[in-house]
C-alpha positions as CSV (number, residue, x, y, z in Angstrom):
1,Y,5.5,-11.3,-0.2
2,Q,6.9,-7.9,0.6
3,S,5.0,-5.3,2.4
4,W,5.2,-2.2,4.6
5,P,7.6,-1.3,6.2
6,N,9.7,-2.7,3.4
7,N,10.1,0.1,0.7
8,A,10.6,-2.0,-2.4
9,G,8.6,-1.2,-5.5
10,S,6.1,-4.0,-4.9
11,S,5.5,-2.7,-1.3
12,I,4.8,0.8,-2.6
13,R,2.4,-0.7,-5.1
14,T,0.7,-2.6,-2.4
15,D,0.4,0.6,-0.3
16,N,-1.2,2.4,-3.2
17,I,-3.6,-0.4,-3.9
18,L,-4.6,-0.5,-0.3
19,R,-5.2,3.3,-0.2
20,V,-7.4,3.1,-3.3
21,Q,-9.4,0.2,-1.8
22,L,-9.8,2.0,1.4
23,S,-11.1,5.1,-0.4
24,T,-13.9,2.9,-2.0
25,G,-15.0,1.8,1.5
26,L,-13.6,-1.8,1.4
27,Q,-12.6,-3.4,4.7
28,I,-9.1,-4.7,4.4
29,E,-6.9,-6.9,6.5
30,V,-3.3,-7.7,5.4
31,I,-1.4,-10.9,6.3
32,T,2.3,-10.6,5.6
33,S,4.7,-13.4,4.7
34,P,7.1,-14.9,7.3
35,G,9.9,-13.0,5.6
36,Q,8.4,-9.6,6.5
37,T,9.2,-8.2,9.9
38,A,7.2,-5.6,11.8
39,Q,8.2,-2.0,11.6
40,N,9.9,-2.4,15.0
41,S,11.5,-5.8,14.3
42,S,12.6,-6.1,18.0
43,Q,9.0,-6.6,18.9
44,N,7.2,-9.9,18.1
45,L,3.9,-8.4,17.2
46,K,0.9,-10.4,15.9
47,Y,-0.3,-7.3,14.1
48,E,0.3,-3.6,13.7
49,E,-1.6,-0.8,12.0
50,H,-0.6,1.2,8.9
51,L,-3.0,3.4,6.9
52,G,-5.6,2.3,9.4
53,I,-5.3,-1.3,8.3
54,R,-4.2,-4.2,10.4
55,F,-1.0,-5.9,9.1
56,H,-1.0,-9.4,10.6
57,R,2.6,-10.6,11.0
58,T,3.7,-14.2,10.5
59,H,7.5,-13.6,10.9
60,L,8.8,-16.5,13.0
61,I,12.5,-17.2,12.5
62,S,15.3,-14.7,12.9
63,G,17.4,-14.3,9.8
64,S,14.6,-15.2,7.4
65,T,13.8,-11.6,6.6
66,I,13.2,-10.4,3.1
67,G,16.2,-8.6,1.7
68,K,18.8,-10.7,3.5
69,K,21.5,-12.4,1.6
70,K,20.0,-15.4,-0.3
71,S,21.4,-18.6,1.0
72,V,20.4,-22.2,1.2
73,L,19.9,-21.7,5.0
74,N,17.5,-18.8,4.4
75,R,15.6,-20.8,1.8
76,I,15.3,-23.7,4.3
77,K,14.0,-21.2,6.9
78,K,11.3,-20.1,4.5
79,I,10.2,-23.7,3.9
80,I,10.2,-24.4,7.6
81,T,7.9,-21.4,8.3
82,F,5.4,-22.3,5.6
83,P,3.2,-24.4,7.9
84,Y,3.0,-21.6,10.5
85,F,2.1,-19.2,7.6
86,L,-0.7,-21.5,6.6
87,I,-2.0,-21.9,10.1
88,R,-2.0,-18.1,10.7
89,I,-3.9,-17.5,7.4
90,F,-6.3,-20.3,8.2
91,N,-7.1,-18.9,11.7
92,L,-7.3,-15.3,10.6
93,S,-9.5,-16.1,7.6
94,R,-11.8,-18.2,9.8
95,K,-12.1,-15.2,12.2
96,I,-12.3,-12.4,9.7
97,R,-14.3,-14.3,7.0
98,P,-13.0,-12.4,4.0
99,D,-14.9,-12.3,0.7
100,I,-11.7,-12.7,-1.3
101,L,-8.1,-13.7,-0.6
102,H,-5.7,-11.5,-2.7
103,A,-2.2,-12.9,-2.9
104,H,0.7,-11.7,-5.0
105,A,3.8,-13.3,-6.3
106,M,5.8,-15.2,-5.2
107,S,4.1,-18.5,-5.4
108,Y,4.9,-19.0,-1.7
109,C,2.0,-16.7,-1.0
110,G,-0.1,-17.9,-3.9
111,I,0.1,-21.5,-2.8
112,A,-0.8,-20.6,0.7
113,A,-3.8,-18.6,-0.5
114,L,-4.9,-21.5,-2.8
115,I,-4.8,-24.0,0.1
116,I,-6.8,-21.8,2.5
117,G,-9.2,-20.7,-0.3
118,K,-10.0,-24.3,-1.1
119,L,-10.4,-25.3,2.6
120,Q,-12.6,-22.3,3.4
121,K,-14.3,-21.9,0.0
122,I,-12.9,-18.3,-0.5
123,P,-12.1,-17.1,-4.0
124,V,-8.5,-16.3,-4.6
125,I,-7.1,-13.5,-6.8
126,Y,-3.4,-13.8,-7.6
127,E,-1.4,-10.8,-8.8
128,V,1.9,-11.2,-10.7
129,R,4.1,-8.1,-10.7
130,S,7.2,-9.6,-12.3
131,L,8.7,-12.7,-13.6
132,W,11.0,-12.6,-10.5
133,F,12.4,-16.1,-11.0
134,K,14.0,-14.9,-14.3
135,N,15.5,-11.8,-12.6
136,S,19.3,-12.0,-12.2
137,H,18.9,-10.6,-8.6
138,A,17.0,-13.7,-7.7
139,M,20.3,-15.6,-8.0
140,L,18.8,-18.9,-9.0
141,G,20.3,-21.7,-11.0
142,K,18.5,-23.1,-14.1
143,A,16.9,-25.9,-12.1
144,Q,15.6,-23.5,-9.5
145,Q,14.3,-21.1,-12.2
146,F,12.5,-24.0,-13.8
147,C,10.9,-25.1,-10.5
148,F,9.8,-21.6,-9.5
149,E,8.4,-21.0,-12.9
150,K,6.3,-24.2,-12.6
151,L,5.1,-23.1,-9.2
152,E,4.0,-19.7,-10.5
153,R,2.3,-21.3,-13.5
154,Y,0.5,-23.7,-11.2
155,V,-0.9,-20.9,-9.0
156,V,-1.9,-18.8,-12.0
157,H,-3.7,-21.7,-13.6
158,H,-5.6,-22.7,-10.4
159,V,-6.7,-19.3,-8.9
160,D,-10.2,-17.8,-9.4
161,G,-8.8,-14.6,-10.8
162,F,-5.5,-13.5,-12.2
163,V,-4.0,-10.0,-12.4
164,G,-0.8,-8.9,-14.1
165,I,0.7,-5.4,-14.2
166,S,1.6,-5.5,-17.9
167,E,0.9,-7.1,-21.3
168,G,4.3,-8.8,-20.9
169,I,3.1,-10.6,-17.7
170,M,-0.1,-11.6,-19.5
171,N,1.8,-13.0,-22.4
172,A,4.0,-15.1,-20.2
173,F,0.9,-17.0,-19.0
174,K,-1.3,-16.8,-22.1
175,D,-0.9,-20.5,-22.9
176,I,-2.6,-21.4,-19.5
177,R,-4.8,-18.3,-18.8
178,S,-6.6,-16.0,-21.2
179,D,-8.9,-14.3,-18.7
180,G,-6.4,-12.3,-16.8
181,T,-6.8,-8.6,-16.1
182,I,-4.1,-6.0,-16.5
183,I,-3.8,-3.4,-13.8
184,G,-0.8,-1.2,-14.3
185,N,1.3,0.1,-11.5
186,A,-1.0,1.8,-8.9
187,V,-0.5,5.4,-8.3
188,F,-2.2,7.3,-5.5
189,E,-3.2,10.4,-7.4
190,K,-3.1,12.7,-4.3
191,E,0.7,12.2,-4.1
192,I,1.4,13.2,-7.7
193,V,3.2,16.5,-7.9
194,P,2.8,18.3,-11.3
195,I,6.2,18.8,-13.0
196,E,5.8,22.6,-13.0
197,E,5.8,22.4,-9.1
198,I,9.0,20.5,-8.8
């Protein structure tokens, strides 16, 4: 949902996962959500490169950017852009022919990956990094929390593989999924500075 150039924790985790995957020789293409603008947001780019990886952009509507104030209008913009997001993923997947679609929470991305995965017979791995819908920063009412939790649970239940970053995440879904894998926060070892050097 969030990705480079955004510098939130989940974006940093994604960067580190991508670096490790690249180091193993995997070929990677990234498709970002409609809420993620390009590095130079004044340009309407279809893709840009970062870490030697193509980041395919699906940003469509001004003001629907991640990190903007949450409002009913911004949520409506995200819903309106969902069909375009699906079409971009469908066309890119048909062109690239990936072995796996890896989506991470929010369910917005997970549902899109599930749809395209079913249509194109591509396995989907879904990664949950937090129970974001319960976070006070999400500014959701009880009804919205309930709906978003149901959507997350739907995605987790229906994907081919489920990854969580902690035992707590796994426990939140253990009643519907017992075969998940825990992969703690990714750290790119070459960037670790020993404490005695600080």
